[in-house]
N, C-alpha and C positions, 0 to 999 in steps of 0.2 A: 858658816857662822851658826851659832846656836840660835834656837828660837827663843824669843823674849816675849813676855807678857807685859803689856802696858798696864798702867794703873787705870782703874775704872774711875768715873766721875765720883768725887767725894772720898775715894780710898786714901789719898794722901792725908786729908783732914782726919780721917778715922785713925790712921796710924799714929799721927801726932797726938791725938786726943787720948789714945789708949796705950801709949808707950811712954817712955821717958822724954823729958825735955831735950835730951841729947839728940833725938831724931828731928825735932823741930829745928834745932840749930843747924844740923847737917843739911836738911832740905832748904833752909834759908840761904846758907852759904852757896849751895849748888845753884839755886835760882839766881843769886847775884852774879856768880861766875858765868853762867851760861847766857843770861840776858846781856851782860856786858860783851861777851864773846860775839854774840849774834849782832849786836849794835856795831861793834868794830868792823865786822865783816859785812856790814850793810844789808842785813836781812830785813825784809819789809814786813809790815803787818805784825809788829811785836806789841805786846801789852806795854802800857806806859810805866809800869813799876815792876820791881822784882817780886813784890808780893803777888801781883796779878799773874806774873810769869809762873811763879810757884804754883798758884792755884789753878791756872788754866792750861799750862803747857808742860810743866816739869814731868818727865817720864810718862807722858800721855802718848797714845798711839801715833799722833801726828807730829810729835816732837823729835823723833829720830835720836833719842837718847836712851841709854840703858844703864842701870846701876847693877853691877855684877858682884856676887859674893863668892864665886868659886875661885879656885887657884888660877892665877893669871896664865893664860896662854896667848901668845901673840896672835892677834886676829888675822886671818888670811885675807880678809876683805881689805885690800890696800887703800880703799877710800875712807875707812874708819879712822877716827882720831881716838887714840886710847889715852886716857888720863889715869895714871896710877896715883891713888890717894894715900899719901904718907910715905916719907923717906924710909921709915923703919920697915914697912911692908915691902917697899921696892928693894931694899937691901937683902931681903930674904927670898926673892924670886929670880928666876933666870931671865934677865933682860939683855937685850943687845947693848952694845957700847953706848954710853950716854955722854953728852956734853953738858956740864953743869954751868948754867948761866949765872948763878949766884949760889948762896947756901940753901936756897929754898926750891929752885926749879932746875930741872934737867930735861933735855930733849934728845930725841933721835929722829931727825927729819925723815930719813929713809923709811923708817917703820911708823912714822906719824905717831910718835909716842911722847908723852909728857909725864914727868914725875912732878907732882905738886904736893904742897903741905897737906896734912890731914884736914878735912873740911870742918873745922870749927873756927869760931871767931878769933881765937888767939893765934892759931897757926896760919890760917888762911884769911887774914884780915882784909878789910876793904882796900887798903893800900896795896897789898900783895895781889889781890884780884885785878886791880887796875894795871899793875906791873905785868901780870901774866897776859892779860888781854891785849896790851899794847906792844909787848916785846917778844912773847913766845910766838914765833912765826912758823906755822906749819901749813903747807898748802891746803887750801880748803875747797877742794873740788866738791861740787854739790852732787850728791847722789841720794836716791831714795833708799830707806832701810827695807830690807827684804824684797827689793824690786817692786814694791807696791806703787801704783800710781799715786801721786801726791801733788796736789795743786801748789803747795808751798814747799817744794823740796828744799831741805836744809842739810847742814852738815851732820854726818852720822858720828855721834860721840858716844863712846863707851867709857863708863867710869868704873874702875875696879877698886874695891876696898874690901877689907876683911871685917868680919863681924866685931862689934865692940866688946 
């Protein structure tokens, strides 16, 4: 697996403040998706709101999540869950065979791969987030990212997307 750099405290806030509103929306959608995902999978000690999840957990070193901007390569870490952000992007990369659950979500359980709508409010709405969290079933074996000891080991989630 590639080495990832987690966000430093306050870095997400800095990115949102000094870039377009587009990034704020993306981070908000990811926070909603991942907080709901962890709640469905009974993770303990979660913040009580998606806003607090975004500010305290999202892409932090203890969160076991990564946002990747490189060309997609299937991760050899079979414990990782890969979320491909956007059907258009997914159509242009070499993916293993997918099972489409509806017109928005596709999965490959063997490779622990999910294709989801692009992370903005119109494409990945609250209703679609709920649908994904309740119906997209991929085994969620708990593993630490980079084999670091971690008191709250959680699901390793890699999110792939292209630059806007």
